[in-house]
C-alpha positions, 0 to 999 in steps of 0.5 A: 645081555649086550644088546639089553645093555646097548639098548639100555645105554641108548635109551639113556643117551635119548631121555637125557638129550631130550631132557636137557634139550627141552630145559635149556630151550624152556629157560632161555625162553623164559618159560620155567616159572609161567605157571602160577603153581610152578612159582608156588611150589619154587617158593614154598621150597625156598622157604623151608630153609630161607625164612625167619622160621624155617623148618618143616611147617613152611612145606605146608599142608595143602600140596604133598612135600616130595617136589618141594624137597627135590628143589631144596639144593637147587633153590638155595643157590641165590642166582638160581632162585632169582632166574629160575633155573633151579626149577628146571634140574629135578624136573628134567631129570625126573622127566628122563627117569619116567622115561627109562622106567616106562622103557624098562617096564615096557621091555619086561611086559612085552620082552621086546626092545623095539616096543620099549623103545616105542613106549618111551618115545611117545612119552617123550616127545609130547610137548605137553609133558616137555614143557612141564618137564621143564618146570618146577611142576609135580607131574614129571616127579610123579610120572617117574614114580608111577613108571618105577612103581610098574617097572618094580612090580614087573620085576618082583612078578618074575624074579620074586627078589626082596629088592624088586619089591623093596624099590616098588615100595620106595616108588609108591611112596615117592609118588604118595609124597608127589600127588594124592592119587599116589595113594590111591594106586597102594591098594590095587599094587598091593593086591597084584603083588599078593597074587603074583607072589609066591611068599605071600607075606611079602605083598603085606610088607609092601602094603605096610612099607607103601604106607608109610608115607600117607602116614606121615602126612597125616601126621604132619597135618595133624602136628602142624595144624590140629587136624590129620585131614587139613589137606582135604577140607582145610581153608587152602584145600581144593576143597575148602577153596571151592566151598567158599567160593560157592557160598559167594555165589559161583556156579558149580564147576562142570562135573561136580557131581555129575560123572557124564561131564567130568568123563566128558571134560577130562576125555576132551582135555586128554584129547588136546594134551595127549593128541588123537594120533596117539590116542588112536594107536593106544585105544589100539594097542589096548587090545594088543596088550591084553592079547598079550596078557599084559594087564597089569600095565594097562590097569595100573596106568588107568588108575591115575585118569580114573582118579582124576574124573573121580576128583572132578566129580567129588572134590571140587577138582576141575578142569577147563578146556577152551573147546567146552563151556566156559571155553577157558583153560584151567588145569589141563595138565591133569590130562597128562596122567593118560600119557604113560597108558597111552605110550604103554599101549601104543608101543603094544602094537609093535608086538603084532609084526613079525620080529624083523619087522618090529623095529620099522614099526616101533619107528612108525608108532613113535612118528605118527603123533611126533609128525602130528605134533610137529605140524601143530605144535602148540602146547594147551598146557603151555597155552594155559600158563600164557593166558593165565598167568599174563597179568600176574607176571607183569605186575610181578615184574613191575613191583620187582624191578621197583623193590631191586632200585630201592631196597636195601639188605636187612631193611625187612619187607611184609607181605602175602606168601603166594602170588606176590613171592615172585616178586621177592624173588625176581627182586633178589631179596631173600625170605628170611629178610621178609614177614610173612603169614606163614611166619606164625605168630610173629606176623599175626603179632604185626598185624594185630599190634603194628605199634609194637610189632611192625618192624619191616621198612617195606610193605607190599600189599594187595589194595585193600587186604589185610596188610593194607588195612593194617598199614592204615590203622598203624598211621594212627599211633605208628609206625607211619608207611607211606605209600610209594608205588601203586602198580595197576594191570588191567585184570588184576588186583592193584598192588601196593608198596610202601615204605616207612621213611617219609620224603626218600622216595618221590611220589607214587609211581604208576605201573606205566612207568614200569610196564607200559602198555602191559596194563592193557592186558586182559588175561588174568591168572585164574580161569574165566568163567 
């Protein structure tokens, strides 16, 4: 018992130290909000309370809500929101929790503390996971939920404890409120519990409790959008966006209704994200895990990669990698779903050694992939954000610099929520002073009758969008807005800033005044097809 407590204490210290170090490094280098989705998650969390129309409707419909809810206490701190610090705290904490639950699950599955440490370290030392663990993304939250579900089901198998069952249900609900593959895990977890439960009613209880999160999300979509499946086929769903792109003539994604290509692209992403050394160890370790009859961890952790392959095939969720056509970066982070499986299977190799050699074996298993990453340290998930979001960060910084110098508290600003929200964040403008498309009737009326309802002193728009068009149309009867800044970045939409007060600001400056040579960047915020 003392050795178990000591091992757990060491595991906690290691996981916390690595998580804190990674979070500090990422924040000091300005990488926390590199990813466009990270910026979006961050600002959705902020608008739930900081909005003209705060409340559950601000959660939206496409992305599941748990990551945003966890961010709320941190993003409501103005400085932490403006600097991005708020995004590192819950993600790093979930990253550490994922490692600890993986440690506990491996310890229970293999009855070996050495193997448990090997699994934890393979997970902790992956640079792609380290990068995502410091950003406000869903991956670390889901990893913690899935690892907790694995541990709880193994605990229930051994103890038949109602507390283990309740932990499994809580973990399942957390997974289902973070990523949709959490829904995919429910029937498999329920079936496993039905097999191992002495009281079969407990497995039925788990199924009922685990269904609460999906049912709540269906109800949320039905109440706020009139369609329980809005998240699946609505205009802002992955499938809805993909169908609109196809209608405009875009070529189909690789893997769309093509199982061979879906498997090829996902497996290639896994090779780049997890790394060949860890994958080789994991592939060999599958046989060791099955030999030790630890089939349940392998099966449960295999389900998430299977879900992504199915998504590529059927729901318009693509993955692009630089080694395959169209030789670009997009959604490479989806391959991180294979990391916990790889870590558990690699750790199973430790069991092939005599007990006195297991600790050295565990260190070797952890050191092999870590050494390979040390030799070639580049993270493809980080590289994706550098390539795809460079222009977005440039025009965001330029527009925020301009507004920070000229905007006065209470002026008000109308803008399209999305990538533009980063401008308000960097400029330190509270969202409650803004009017955006998530404000329902107030925004719709401002666009329909600007002469009566358009009140903000400032407007931020993409050139030619519906806000810019409304301002031009409003010039006939008022209010009158003057274009005071135009921000041009090569490869990105033109950004326009308008002000209602004539003569207050100088003539429209171009972006070179704010970002200089950055205007020549050829990167963009989307994959290159």
